C-alpha positions as CSV (number, residue, x, y, z in Angstrom):
1,X,-30.2,20.0,-0.7
2,X,-29.6,16.5,1.1
3,X,-30.4,18.0,4.6
4,X,-33.6,19.5,3.3
5,X,-34.7,15.9,2.4
6,X,-33.5,14.6,5.8
7,X,-30.8,12.4,4.0
8,X,-27.1,12.0,5.2
9,X,-24.3,13.2,3.3
10,X,-21.5,10.9,2.3
11,X,-18.2,11.8,0.5
12,X,-16.2,9.0,-1.4
13,X,-12.6,9.3,-2.5
14,X,-11.3,11.5,0.3
15,X,-7.6,11.6,-0.1
16,X,-6.0,14.2,2.0
17,X,-6.2,16.5,5.2
18,X,-7.3,19.4,3.1
19,X,-10.5,17.4,1.6
20,X,-11.2,15.9,5.1
21,X,-11.2,19.3,6.8
22,X,-13.5,20.9,4.0
23,X,-15.9,18.0,4.6
24,X,-16.0,18.4,8.3
25,X,-16.4,22.1,8.0
26,X,-19.5,21.6,5.9
27,X,-20.9,18.9,8.3
28,X,-20.4,15.9,6.0
29,X,-22.0,12.8,7.7
30,X,-19.6,10.0,6.6
31,X,-16.2,10.2,5.0
32,X,-14.3,7.3,3.3
33,X,-11.4,7.2,0.9
34,X,-7.5,6.6,1.0
35,X,-7.0,9.1,3.8
36,X,-8.3,6.5,6.1
37,X,-7.3,3.3,4.6
38,X,-6.6,1.6,1.3
39,X,-9.1,-1.3,0.4
40,X,-8.7,-4.2,2.7
41,X,-9.1,-7.9,1.7
42,X,-11.8,-10.1,3.6
43,X,-9.1,-11.7,5.8
44,X,-7.7,-8.1,7.0
45,X,-11.1,-6.7,7.2
46,X,-12.4,-9.5,9.5
47,X,-9.2,-9.2,11.6
48,X,-9.8,-5.2,12.0
49,X,-13.2,-5.9,12.9
50,X,-12.6,-8.3,15.9
51,X,-12.4,-6.7,19.2
52,X,-9.2,-6.7,21.4
53,X,-7.2,-8.4,18.7
54,X,-3.7,-7.2,17.7
55,X,-4.1,-5.5,14.2
56,X,-0.4,-5.6,13.0
57,X,2.9,-7.3,13.9
58,X,6.3,-5.8,13.3
59,X,9.3,-8.2,12.5
60,X,10.0,-7.9,16.2
61,X,6.7,-9.5,17.0
62,X,5.5,-6.1,18.7
63,X,1.9,-5.2,18.6
64,X,1.4,-2.0,16.6
65,X,-2.3,-0.9,16.5
66,X,-3.5,0.5,13.3
67,X,-4.6,4.1,14.0
68,X,-7.3,5.4,11.8
69,X,-8.2,9.1,11.5
70,X,-11.2,8.2,13.5
71,X,-9.4,6.9,16.4
72,X,-6.9,9.8,16.5
73,X,-9.6,12.3,16.8
């Protein structure tokens, strides 16, 4: 129905690979939920949005980039 009205389809609350695969197979436009990331506070969100900035540091001070499902595809 959304497509016939020229609307985007957005799925919320996606938690696992099976849900994600189903939504992709049915051409869902946007997908969000714990499958990608738990809620982030404002500081972490701001840091994740900055380009060319280390996203996470281990105890050895080595950069570990945060890998989302979008960047893994």
